[in-house]
GUDOTI-115070 format. One record per residue: residue in three letters; x, y, z of N, C-alpha, C, CB in turn. Coordinates in steps of 0.05 Angstrom, whole numbers, padded with zeros to 5 digits, always signed. Glycine has a CB too. Example, Ala and Ser with C-alpha at 12.3 -4.5 7.8 and 13.67 -1.06 7.14 Angstrom:
BEGIN
Ala+00264-00114+00156+00246-00090+00156+00264-00066+00156+00226-00089+00181 Ser+00257-00045+00142+00273-00021+00143+00258+00001+00157+00282-00012+00114 
//
This chain:
BEGIN
Met-00586+01761+00894-00562+01753+00882-00564+01755+00854-00554+01726+00890 Lys-00538+01760+00838-00536+01769+00810-00534+01745+00801-00514+01788+00801 Lys-00547+01738+00774-00546+01717+00759-00525+01718+00738-00571+01712+00750 Thr-00515+01695+00733-00497+01693+00709-00503+01675+00690-00472+01687+00715 Arg-00505+01685+00665-00516+01681+00639-00501+01678+00616-00532+01698+00634 Arg-00502+01666+00599-00490+01662+00570-00499+01681+00548-00496+01634+00560 Cys-00488+01695+00541-00497+01717+00514-00508+01696+00492-00465+01737+00498 Ala-00532+01705+00487-00544+01692+00462-00528+01699+00432-00577+01704+00460 Cys-00505+01717+00435-00500+01730+00408-00472+01712+00405-00498+01768+00406 Cys-00458+01722+00424-00426+01716+00425-00419+01689+00438-00411+01740+00443 Gly-00441+01680+00461-00431+01660+00477-00417+01664+00502-00415+01647+00463 Arg-00409+01689+00506-00391+01692+00531-00410+01695+00555-00372+01718+00529 Glu-00397+01692+00580-00416+01691+00607-00413+01721+00615-00406+01668+00635 Phe-00437+01730+00622-00438+01758+00634-00454+01758+00657-00449+01780+00614 Thr-00457+01778+00675-00474+01783+00695-00499+01797+00691-00462+01794+00713 Ala-00522+01782+00692-00547+01798+00683-00561+01814+00707-00569+01778+00669 Tyr-00566+01837+00696-00578+01858+00717-00607+01858+00720-00572+01886+00710 Ser-00619+01838+00698-00646+01840+00698-00656+01813+00690-00657+01862+00681 Gly-00685+01803+00693-00689+01779+00687-00694+01772+00655-00710+01773+00705 Val-00690+01797+00638-00702+01793+00610-00673+01794+00592-00727+01820+00601 Gln-00654+01799+00608-00631+01808+00595-00615+01786+00582-00614+01822+00613 Lys-00612+01784+00555-00596+01764+00539-00570+01768+00528-00610+01756+00519 Tyr-00562+01791+00526-00541+01800+00511-00518+01811+00533-00552+01823+00491 Cys-00495+01809+00526-00476+01815+00546-00472+01848+00537-00448+01792+00544 Ser-00476+01861+00520-00469+01886+00512-00487+01896+00494-00444+01888+00503 Val-00487+01926+00485-00507+01937+00465-00495+01928+00438-00510+01969+00467 Gly-00474+01921+00435-00462+01915+00408-00473+01888+00401-00429+01915+00407 Cys-00476+01868+00421-00485+01840+00415-00514+01842+00407-00481+01819+00440 Ala-00529+01864+00424-00554+01870+00419-00565+01880+00391-00560+01887+00437 Asp-00544+01896+00387-00551+01903+00354-00542+01883+00333-00535+01931+00344 Glu-00522+01867+00338-00521+01845+00318-00543+01826+00319-00497+01830+00322 Ala-00555+01820+00340-00572+01805+00340-00601+01809+00327-00573+01800+00361 Lys-00603+01839+00337-00627+01851+00318-00622+01853+00288-00633+01880+00325 Lys-00597+01856+00278-00591+01858+00251-00599+01828+00237-00560+01866+00249 Glu-00589+01808+00256-00590+01783+00244-00622+01771+00242-00570+01764+00259 Arg-00637+01782+00264-00668+01776+00260-00678+01787+00237-00685+01787+00281 Lys-00673+01814+00231-00678+01832+00203-00674+01818+00183-00661+01854+00197 Lys-00653+01809+00178-00641+01796+00157-00655+01766+00148-00612+01793+00165 Arg-00663+01754+00170-00675+01726+00168-00704+01732+00159-00673+01709+00199 His-00715+01754+00171-00745+01764+00161-00747+01772+00134-00755+01787+00176 Glu-00725+01786+00124-00723+01794+00093-00720+01767+00078-00695+01815+00087 Asp-00701+01752+00085-00696+01726+00065-00722+01709+00068-00667+01705+00073 Phe-00736+01710+00086-00762+01695+00086-00782+01712+00070-00774+01690+00114 Leu-00786+01734+00066-00797+01750+00050-00792+01748+00025-00793+01770+00057 Arg-00765+01747+00017-00758+01742-00011-00763+01719-00024-00734+01744-00015 Ala-00763+01696-00004-00764+01664-00017-00798+01664-00018-00748+01633+00006 Ala-00817+01676+00003-00843+01669+00002-00857+01688-00018-00854+01671+00030 Glu-00841+01709-00035-00854+01730-00047-00869+01718-00073-00834+01754-00053 Pro-00845+01701-00086-00854+01688-00114-00881+01672-00113-00832+01666-00125 Val-00880+01655-00093-00901+01632-00086-00926+01642-00084-00894+01617-00061 Val-00926+01668-00068-00950+01686-00061-00964+01694-00081-00943+01709-00048 Gly-00943+01706-00100-00948+01719-00131-00963+01700-00145-00921+01726-00150 Leu-00950+01673-00147-00959+01652-00166-00987+01642-00157-00938+01628-00168 Arg-00992+01643-00132-01020+01638-00126-01045+01654-00140-01021+01642-00096 Gln-01041+01674-00148-01055+01691-00159-01057+01694-00188-01048+01712-00149 Gln-01043+01679-00196-01036+01674-00228-01057+01655-00237-01005+01661-00234 Glu-01069+01653-00259-01087+01634-00267-01068+01615-00289-01115+01648-00280 Tyr-01050+01630-00306-01034+01616-00328-01009+01620-00317-01038+01629-00358 Leu-00995+01598-00316-00968+01592-00308-00948+01580-00332-00969+01571-00284 Thr-00924+01589-00329-00904+01576-00351-00897+01552-00333-00873+01597-00362 Phe-00873+01530-00351-00869+01509-00339-00852+01513-00310-00856+01493-00358 Ser-00831+01537-00316-00817+01540-00296-00832+01550-00263-00798+01560-00309 Arg-00850+01570-00268-00870+01578-00246-00881+01557-00239-00892+01598-00252 Ala-00896+01537-00257-00911+01511-00249-00897+01495-00227-00916+01492-00274 Ala-00871+01497-00235-00850+01478-00214-00845+01489-00192-00821+01470-00224 Ile-00842+01516-00189-00841+01530-00166-00867+01531-00148-00832+01556-00173 Leu-00888+01530-00160-00915+01527-00150-00921+01496-00134-00935+01532-00175 Met-00909+01475-00151-00914+01451-00144-00890+01442-00128-00921+01435-00168 Gly-00868+01455-00124-00845+01447-00107-00832+01424-00121-00854+01437-00077 Cys-00827+01425-00148-00813+01404-00164-00793+01415-00182-00832+01388-00179 Ser-00782+01405-00200-00765+01407-00218-00779+01415-00242-00750+01384-00220 Arg-00771+01432-00264-00786+01435-00287-00783+01410-00304-00777+01459-00303 Gln-00758+01396-00303-00763+01369-00321-00780+01351-00316-00742+01353-00322 Tyr-00786+01350-00281-00812+01337-00275-00836+01344-00287-00818+01340-00250 Val-00838+01372-00292-00870+01381-00301-00869+01370-00328-00879+01417-00302 Tyr-00847+01369-00345-00847+01359-00371-00855+01332-00377-00823+01362-00381 Lys-00840+01316-00355-00850+01291-00357-00880+01287-00349-00834+01274-00341 Leu-00895+01302-00329-00922+01299-00327-00937+01304-00350-00931+01312-00308 Val-00929+01328-00364-00943+01333-00394-00940+01314-00411-00933+01355-00408 Asn-00914+01298-00415-00912+01277-00434-00931+01254-00429-00884+01267-00433 Gln-00928+01250-00405-00943+01228-00392-00978+01231-00395-00934+01228-00359 Gly-00982+01254-00401-01014+01260-00405-01026+01264-00376-01032+01232-00422 Lys-01015+01267-00357-01022+01270-00332-01029+01300-00326-01001+01260-00314 Leu-01017+01316-00334-01022+01343-00333-01021+01363-00359-01004+01351-00315 Lys-01047+01378-00361-01048+01383-00386-01034+01415-00390-01079+01380-00394 Ala-01030+01420-00417-01015+01443-00423-01018+01450-00451-00987+01439-00416 Ser-01020+01477-00453-01025+01489-00478-01002+01502-00492-01046+01507-00475 Arg-00997+01497-00522-00977+01509-00536-00979+01542-00546-00976+01491-00559 Ile-00973+01560-00540-00976+01586-00552-00955+01595-00579-00972+01606-00527 Ser-00933+01584-00576-00919+01586-00598-00898+01563-00595-00908+01615-00601 Ser-00875+01569-00615-00853+01545-00613-00841+01549-00588-00830+01545-00637 Arg-00837+01565-00574-00819+01572-00552-00839+01581-00528-00797+01598-00561 Met-00860+01580-00531-00878+01584-00508-00902+01571-00500-00885+01604-00508 Ala-00904+01553-00475-00924+01542-00470-00937+01547-00441-00919+01518-00477 Ile-00955+01545-00433-00968+01551-00411-00983+01528-00398-00983+01572-00417 Ile-00991+01531-00368-01006+01511-00356-01026+01528-00336-00986+01490-00340 Arg-01053+01513-00343-01073+01527-00321-01070+01521-00295-01100+01521-00326 Arg-01074+01537-00275-01069+01530-00246-01090+01511-00240-01070+01554-00225 Ala-01115+01510-00253-01140+01494-00248-01132+01465-00253-01164+01503-00266 Asp-01117+01467-00281-01111+01439-00285-01092+01423-00268-01101+01437-00310 Ile-01072+01437-00253-01054+01426-00233-01074+01418-00206-01027+01450-00225 Glu-01092+01435-00203-01107+01425-00180-01125+01400-00184-01124+01447-00169 Ser-01135+01401-00208-01150+01375-00221-01133+01349-00224-01161+01381-00251 Met-01109+01358-00233-01089+01332-00225-01084+01320-00200-01063+01337-00230 Leu-01083+01341-00178-01075+01329-00153-01096+01317-00136-01062+01348-00138 Glu-01127+01329-00148-01146+01317-00137-01153+01282-00146-01167+01337-00144 Gly-01145+01285-00170-01148+01258-00185-01130+01234-00180-01146+01263-00211 Asn-01106+01239-00162-01094+01225-00155-01086+01223-00130-01081+01226-00167 Pro-01103+01215-00111-01096+01213-00082-01077+01197-00071-01115+01205-00070 Tyr-01067+01200-00049-01041+01186-00041-01051+01160-00032-01023+01201-00017 Asn-01031+01140-00037-01034+01109-00033-01006+01107-00023-01042+01088-00061 Lys-01001+01093+00000-00975+01077+00009-00968+01061-00007-00976+01063+00032 Val-00939+01064-00025-00928+01048-00036-00902+01034-00022-00925+01059-00059 Val-00902+01007-00022-00875+01000-00010-00856+00993-00032-00878+00978+00009 Phe-00831+00999-00026-00808+00995-00045-00808+00965-00056-00780+01001-00029 Gly-00806+00963-00084-00809+00937-00096-00832+00926-00097-00794+00920-00085 Asn-00855+00939-00087-00877+00928-00094-00897+00947-00106-00888+00914-00073 Arg-00921+00938-00118-00941+00956-00132-00960+00962-00115-00953+00944-00156 Pro-00977+00980-00118-01005+00987-00101-01025+00959-00098-01026+01012-00119 Lys-01040+00955-00082-01054+00932-00085-01080+00936-00098-01056+00920-00061 Pro-01083+00917-00122-01104+00921-00139-01128+00916-00125-01102+00905-00162 Thr-01153+00929-00139-01182+00927-00130-01191+00900-00142-01202+00953-00140 Asn-01214+00891-00136-01223+00861-00143-01228+00867-00168-01249+00846-00127 Ser-01238+00889-00183-01245+00892-00209-01218+00885-00224-01257+00921-00215 Ser-01200+00902-00219-01171+00896-00233-01158+00872-00230-01152+00914-00226 Arg-01162+00857-00208-01154+00827-00204-01167+00811-00231-01168+00814-00171 Lys-01197+00811-00229-01213+00796-00243-01205+00803-00278-01244+00804-00232 Leu-01199+00830-00284-01191+00834-00310-01166+00823-00316-01192+00858-00316 Arg-01148+00825-00300-01118+00813-00305-01123+00780-00307-01094+00822-00277 Lys-01139+00773-00288-01145+00740-00292-01153+00731-00318-01168+00728-00274 Gln-01172+00749-00332-01185+00740-00354-01164+00743-00374-01210+00753-00360 Glu-01150+00764-00375-01133+00770-00398-01107+00752-00396-01125+00802-00398 Ala-01103+00741-00373-01078+00719-00371-01092+00692-00383-01065+00713-00336 Glu-01117+00688-00375-01130+00656-00384-01132+00658-00414-01164+00647-00371 Thr-01140+00686-00429-01144+00683-00458-01118+00689-00468-01167+00702-00469 Ala-01097+00698-00460-01074+00701-00476-01061+00675-00481-01055+00720-00463 Ser-01060+00662-00454-01046+00635-00458-01061+00612-00440-01013+00637-00448 Asn-01068+00585-00449-01083+00567-00439-01063+00545-00434-01106+00560-00456 Glu-01037+00550-00436-01016+00524-00425-01013+00532-00397-00982+00522-00441 Pro-01008+00512-00383-01004+00510-00356-00974+00519-00349-01012+00481-00347 Leu-00972+00533-00323-00946+00542-00321-00930+00520-00305-00946+00569-00307 Thr-00904+00526-00310-00886+00509-00296-00871+00519-00271-00867+00501-00313 Tyr-00871+00512-00249-00861+00525-00225-00833+00509-00218-00883+00526-00201 Ile-00818+00528-00208-00794+00518-00194-00795+00527-00166-00768+00528-00207 Ser-00780+00520-00148-00779+00528-00124-00758+00548-00121-00776+00507-00107 Gly-00755+00567-00102-00742+00586-00097-00711+00579-00093-00754+00600-00076 Glu-00706+00555-00080-00679+00542-00081-00668+00537-00108-00680+00517-00066 Glu-00683+00524-00123-00679+00523-00155-00669+00545-00169-00703+00517-00168 Val-00686+00567-00165-00684+00590-00179-00653+00602-00170-00711+00612-00173 Ile-00647+00600-00147-00622+00614-00137-00600+00594-00142-00623+00622-00107 Ala-00604+00572-00144-00578+00551-00155-00579+00550-00183-00579+00518-00144 Asn-00596+00550-00198-00596+00547-00232-00587+00572-00240-00627+00540-00246 Tyr-00602+00596-00234-00597+00621-00248-00579+00638-00230-00623+00636-00254 Lys-00568+00625-00208-00546+00640-00191-00555+00672-00188-00514+00639-00206 Val-00574+00675-00174-00587+00700-00166-00587+00699-00138-00616+00703-00176 Lys-00589+00725-00122-00585+00725-00093-00619+00726-00083-00563+00754-00082 Pro-00626+00714-00060-00652+00714-00050-00663+00741-00045-00652+00700-00027 Ser-00650+00761-00041-00663+00787-00042-00673+00793-00069-00644+00809-00034 Trp-00656+00789-00088-00662+00797-00116-00689+00779-00126-00633+00792-00137 Leu-00687+00755-00116-00713+00736-00129-00738+00750-00109-00707+00692-00122 Tyr-00735+00758-00084-00761+00765-00068-00769+00792-00081-00755+00768-00033 Thr-00751+00812-00086-00758+00836-00096-00766+00832-00123-00738+00853-00094 Thr-00759+00824-00148-00766+00824-00167-00794+00805-00173-00744+00820-00178 Ala-00802+00790-00153-00824+00772-00152-00847+00793-00149-00821+00749-00128 Lys-00840+00811-00125-00858+00826-00120-00867+00852-00143-00850+00834-00093 Arg-00842+00856-00151-00847+00880-00169-00855+00876-00196-00826+00894-00172 Asn-00853+00853-00208-00864+00841-00230-00883+00821-00230-00847+00832-00242 Gln-00900+00821-00205-00920+00798-00199-00919+00773-00216-00946+00809-00201 Ile-00893+00760-00202-00894+00735-00215-00907+00718-00205-00874+00724-00221 Pro-00926+00698-00215-00939+00681-00202-00925+00659-00183-00953+00670-00220 Ile-00935+00655-00159-00925+00646-00139-00945+00620-00130-00920+00668-00120 Cys-00936+00601-00124-00951+00579-00112-00934+00572-00085-00953+00553-00133 Arg-00948+00574-00066-00938+00564-00037-00951+00539-00030-00943+00585-00013 Ile-00928+00518-00025-00931+00490-00020-00919+00483+00005-00920+00475-00041 Gly-00933+00479+00029-00922+00474+00058-00906+00506+00063-00897+00442+00058 Cys-00879+00501+00068-00865+00527+00076-00848+00539+00052-00844+00521+00101 Arg-00849+00528+00025-00833+00535+00002-00853+00551-00015-00821+00509-00013 Asn-00835+00568-00029-00847+00580-00050-00839+00571-00077-00842+00605-00048 Tyr-00860+00574-00094-00851+00562-00123-00861+00585-00143-00866+00529-00131 Tyr-00841+00591-00161-00846+00611-00179-00847+00601-00210-00825+00632-00174 Ser-00859+00613-00223-00864+00610-00253-00843+00611-00268-00880+00630-00262 Lys-00831+00590-00283-00804+00587-00291-00806+00609-00314-00795+00556-00301 Ser-00827+00606-00330-00821+00625-00358-00821+00658-00344-00852+00620-00387 His-00837+00662-00325-00835+00693-00321-00809+00701-00299-00867+00704-00308 Val-00801+00679-00289-00767+00688-00278-00749+00691-00302-00751+00661-00256 Glu-00748+00670-00319-00731+00675-00345-00737+00699-00361-00733+00652-00365 Glu-00763+00709-00365-00764+00732-00378-00754+00757-00357-00794+00734-00388 Cys-00758+00754-00337-00746+00780-00316-00714+00781-00321-00752+00773-00276 Leu-00697+00754-00325-00671+00754-00327-00665+00760-00352-00660+00732-00320 Gly-00679+00762-00371-00672+00767-00400-00664+00739-00415-00648+00788-00401 Leu-00673+00716-00409-00662+00693-00419-00677+00686-00446-00664+00672-00398 Thr-00679+00702-00467-00690+00700-00493-00678+00678-00512-00688+00727-00504 Ala-00651+00675-00507-00635+00663-00521-00631+00632-00509-00611+00681-00523 Asp-00616+00619-00524-00602+00593-00518-00580+00598-00501-00593+00579-00543 Ile-00577+00599-00475-00553+00607-00460-00536+00584-00455-00559+00621-00435 Ala-00547+00560-00457-00528+00539-00454-00507+00533-00477-00544+00517-00450 Ser-00518+00547-00498-00495+00546-00525-00476+00564-00523-00506+00552-00554 Ile-00479+00587-00508-00461+00608-00508-00441+00601-00485-00477+00637-00503 Thr-00413+00602-00494-00394+00592-00475-00376+00614-00470-00381+00567-00484 Ala-00373+00636-00483-00361+00662-00473-00370+00683-00466-00348+00669-00485 Trp-00366+00693-00444-00380+00714-00433-00364+00740-00424-00394+00703-00411 Leu-00372+00761-00419-00355+00783-00415-00371+00795-00392-00349+00802-00442 Thr-00357+00807-00371-00367+00824-00353-00366+00851-00359-00356+00820-00331 Thr-00375+00871-00341-00375+00900-00345-00351+00911-00354-00381+00913-00321 Glu-00334+00902-00331-00302+00915-00329-00287+00903-00358-00282+00902-00296 Gln-00294+00877-00363-00282+00864-00387-00289+00878-00411-00290+00835-00390 Ala-00317+00881-00412-00330+00897-00440-00314+00931-00442-00373+00901-00435 Phe-00309+00938-00417-00299+00966-00417-00267+00962-00432-00297+00978-00381 Glu-00251+00936-00421-00224+00940-00430-00223+00930-00458-00204+00925-00412 Glu-00244+00914-00468-00246+00903-00498-00250+00931-00515-00274+00880-00502 Tyr-00277+00944-00508-00289+00958-00525-00290+00988-00519-00312+00947-00527 Gly-00274+00993-00493-00277+01019-00487-00309+01031-00476-00269+01033-00513 Met-00326+01015-00471-00353+01022-00466-00355+01022-00436-00373+01004-00480 Ser-00367+01042-00428-00374+01045-00396-00396+01029-00389-00381+01075-00388 Ala-00399+01031-00367-00421+01005-00352-00453+01014-00362-00419+01005-00309 Thr-00451+01043-00361-00482+01048-00375-00483+01050-00405-00496+01078-00366 Ala-00468+01054-00416-00463+01049-00451-00465+01020-00453-00431+01060-00466 Ile-00453+01002-00442-00456+00971-00448-00483+00964-00442-00437+00951-00431 His-00494+00971-00422-00521+00966-00413-00542+00971-00436-00527+00984-00389 Ala-00541+00996-00441-00558+01008-00463-00555+00994-00489-00551+01036-00468 Tyr-00528+00990-00497-00522+00977-00522-00535+00944-00519-00488+00978-00526 Ala-00532+00931-00499-00545+00905-00499-00575+00905-00502-00537+00892-00475 Tyr-00583+00925-00486-00614+00929-00487-00626+00936-00517-00622+00953-00467 Arg-00614+00952-00530-00622+00962-00557-00618+00938-00575-00605+00987-00567 His-00596+00921-00577-00589+00901-00595-00601+00874-00583-00557+00901-00599 Arg-00610+00874-00564-00623+00848-00552-00597+00831-00551-00650+00834-00572 Ile-00576+00835-00537-00555+00817-00533-00560+00798-00508-00529+00833-00530 Pro-00558+00775-00517-00557+00753-00489-00546+00765-00464-00536+00726-00494 Thr-00554+00762-00444-00542+00769-00417-00549+00746-00397-00553+00796-00406 Lys-00536+00743-00377-00540+00728-00353-00531+00741-00329-00527+00705-00355 Arg-00542+00734-00308-00536+00749-00278-00532+00725-00260-00561+00771-00265 Glu-00511+00726-00250-00498+00709-00228-00488+00721-00206-00478+00696-00237 Tyr-00508+00719-00183-00495+00725-00156-00489+00763-00159-00461+00702-00152 Gly-00506+00772-00171-00507+00805-00173-00492+00815-00195-00494+00819-00148 Ile-00475+00797-00211-00456+00806-00234-00471+00800-00257-00427+00792-00235 Val-00468+00821-00275-00481+00811-00302-00458+00808-00320-00502+00832-00316 Tyr-00467+00785-00340-00451+00774-00364-00463+00780-00390-00448+00744-00362 Tyr-00442+00786-00407-00458+00793-00434-00445+00773-00455-00454+00827-00445 Ser-00457+00765-00475-00453+00747-00495-00427+00758-00511-00479+00744-00513 Arg-00403+00744-00509-00376+00759-00525-00380+00759-00552-00346+00745-00520 Thr-00395+00735-00567-00402+00728-00591-00414+00751-00603-00420+00705-00592 His-00436+00754-00589-00462+00775-00599-00444+00803-00602-00494+00779-00571 Leu-00430+00807-00581-00417+00831-00580-00394+00835-00602-00406+00833-00554 Asp-00381+00818-00610-00363+00814-00629-00370+00821-00657-00358+00789-00628 Glu-00397+00803-00656-00411+00806-00683-00422+00842-00691-00439+00782-00681 Leu-00430+00853-00669-00442+00877-00674-00417+00897-00672-00466+00882-00654 Arg-00403+00895-00661-00379+00916-00656-00358+00912-00679-00363+00912-00625 Gln-00354+00887-00693-00345+00882-00721-00315+00884-00713-00356+00905-00745 Thr-00300+00870-00693-00279+00867-00680-00259+00858-00707-00284+00846-00654 Glu-00268+00841-00723-00249+00831-00745-00240+00856-00762-00263+00809-00764 Val-00258+00876-00770-00252+00902-00782-00233+00915-00766-00275+00920-00786 Leu-00233+00918-00742-00212+00933-00725-00187+00923-00732-00215+00931-00695 Ala-00184+00897-00733-00160+00879-00733-00151+00877-00768-00169+00845-00718 Asp-00167+00889-00782-00161+00887-00811-00142+00907-00823-00184+00889-00825 Asp-00115+00898-00834-00099+00920-00841-00104+00932-00863-00074+00915-00841 Arg-00125+00933-00876-00136+00951-00896-00149+00973-00888-00151+00941-00911 Tyr-00152+00979-00863-00170+00997-00855-00150+01008-00829-00202+00982-00847 Cys-00151+01036-00825-00133+01056-00808-00153+01075-00793-00111+01076-00830 Thr-00153+01083-00770-00167+01097-00756-00159+01128-00761-00165+01086-00729 Val-00173+01143-00759-00172+01173-00760-00143+01186-00743-00201+01185-00745 Glu-00144+01174-00718-00122+01180-00704-00098+01173-00712-00123+01172-00684 Glu-00096+01150-00727-00071+01139-00734-00063+01160-00762-00075+01103-00741 Val-00083+01165-00774-00072+01181-00800-00065+01213-00787-00098+01182-00829 Ala-00080+01220-00766-00076+01247-00757-00042+01246-00747-00099+01255-00730 Glu-00035+01223-00734-00012+01225-00721+00013+01216-00744-00015+01205-00694 Lys+00005+01203-00763+00025+01197-00781+00035+01222-00798+00014+01175-00799 Tyr+00015+01235-00808+00018+01259-00825+00016+01285-00813+00000+01258-00847 Arg+00017+01282-00783+00016+01309-00768-00006+01331-00779+00046+01323-00770 Leu-00034+01316-00773-00055+01335-00785-00071+01335-00757-00075+01324-00816 Ser-00095+01350-00760-00112+01351-00736-00135+01332-00749-00122+01384-00725 Lys-00154+01323-00728-00175+01303-00738-00194+01323-00754-00193+01285-00710 Ala-00196+01347-00751-00212+01362-00768-00205+01363-00800-00211+01388-00758 Asn-00179+01363-00802-00164+01367-00832-00170+01337-00842-00125+01377-00833 Val-00163+01317-00823-00169+01287-00831-00199+01285-00846-00167+01266-00803 His-00217+01294-00829-00245+01293-00837-00247+01306-00866-00263+01307-00816 His-00240+01331-00868-00245+01350-00891-00234+01333-00915-00229+01380-00887 Ile-00207+01321-00909-00192+01308-00935-00209+01283-00943-00160+01298-00928 Thr-00218+01268-00923-00235+01243-00927-00262+01254-00948-00246+01230-00893 Lys-00272+01278-00935-00300+01289-00955-00289+01294-00981-00316+01319-00945 Val-00266+01309-00985-00258+01321-01006-00247+01304-01028-00241+01340-00997 His-00231+01280-01021-00221+01263-01038-00236+01238-01040-00196+01259-01033 Gly-00259+01236-01026-00280+01211-01030-00269+01189-01020-00288+01204-01060 Ile-00254+01190-00995-00237+01168-00979-00259+01150-00973-00221+01178-00950 Ala-00264+01124-00979-00276+01102-00969-00276+01099-00938-00265+01080-00981 Lys-00298+01102-00924-00294+01097-00895-00315+01081-00880-00291+01124-00882 Arg-00312+01070-00859-00334+01053-00847-00332+01055-00821-00334+01025-00854 Lys-00351+01062-00805-00362+01065-00780-00362+01040-00761-00388+01075-00785 Val-00349+01037-00743-00345+01015-00723-00353+01026-00698-00314+01004-00721 Gly-00372+01029-00685-00376+01036-00656-00378+01065-00659-00353+01025-00635 Val-00360+01078-00647-00353+01111-00648-00325+01116-00665-00349+01124-00614 Arg-00313+01092-00678-00291+01098-00686-00298+01100-00723-00268+01074-00673 Asn-00282+01115-00734-00287+01121-00764-00262+01102-00778-00285+01159-00771 Leu-00265+01085-00791-00243+01071-00802-00241+01076-00824-00243+01046-00802 Leu-00218+01086-00837-00214+01096-00867-00194+01076-00884-00201+01128-00866 Leu-00202+01071-00911-00188+01054-00927-00156+01063-00932-00205+01052-00953 Arg-00134+01048-00928-00112+01058-00924-00105+01063-00951-00094+01042-00908 Asp-00111+01052-00972-00099+01054-00997-00111+01085-01012-00106+01024-01014 Asp-00133+01089-01003-00152+01113-01007-00131+01138-00995-00185+01110-00987 Val-00131+01132-00971-00114+01151-00958-00086+01158-00965-00112+01145-00934 Glu-00068+01140-00977-00047+01142-00984-00046+01153-01009-00036+01121-00981 Arg-00070+01148-01030-00075+01161-01052-00080+01192-01052-00096+01148-01062 Ala-00097+01198-01026-00105+01228-01028-00078+01239-01017-00133+01239-01010 Met-00061+01231-01000-00040+01246-00985-00019+01251-01011-00026+01227-00956 Ala-00014+01228-01028+00007+01232-01051-00005+01257-01068+00010+01202-01072 Glu-00032+01256-01074-00044+01279-01091-00034+01310-01074-00082+01274-01092 Arg-00041+01311-01055-00036+01335-01038-00003+01340-01034-00051+01330-01007 Ala+00016+01321-01036+00040+01323-01036+00050+01333-01068+00050+01296-01026 Glu+00038+01326-01080+00044+01334-01112+00033+01363-01116+00027+01312-01137 Lys+00012+01368-01101+00003+01400-01104+00017+01418-01086-00027+01406-01097 Gly+00038+01404-01068+00050+01417-01049+00036+01427-01027+00061+01434-01058 Leu+00011+01415-01021-00005+01421-00996+00011+01407-00971-00039+01408-01000 
//
């Protein structure tokens, strides 16, 4: 009996006259042969650089990234951290020995790491950390229960569990309850100032509306200038008083100053022309955040002088 099969190339059904026939026509067989040849060439083209790199002793950062199967930026990170040795030939040329890559991999065996947790320390590291903690402070720690942490600091149970593991907060278990070190919890929350005395707070969205700063910018700004923050149920709040002092909002509301955009719109100039006029005429300016504020009297004086000269 004749067998009906499906073509491996086009997918149509055909009647096979032999047990090894896979294609319905000669054209499909040729197309399949071309596809196999193309896949073989692509494989050789992809494997050729790696095979050539294995025979090189000295590699550039880009070739080392190809050999290790990572990005070039990660190779730079390993070199900056001192985990991988590199030699600089000139101001634009640096090389890495293949032997240094192998020694780095041999010196860092694989350890299973759970998210939000650190590798289990050895007995020697536990003793050393315990001695350092005892010598650093002899004051007894104050513990509060997990329910009190969630209620007082308005955090989620998942945040408390993950942060305690990640930062190794001292925990005391009594019965079926966990008690956490109050000082360590406040340090993780960034409660370095007297939060009870601060009454005005801003969320990330409100800070964007007030100052035009994105979420990443406001987070970096608060970290850089040590602005008091608090976290309630996953929402971060920033002290409005400290932000106003640093952002100098009273200067923005002062009528003696005007922005570069206002000057450019009023006198129909480009921002580059306004900056040039400011430099030539010595107009007093003040930088507040990303804005340049110009003294209004100096601007009017400079524009009057330009009008007299016919500019």
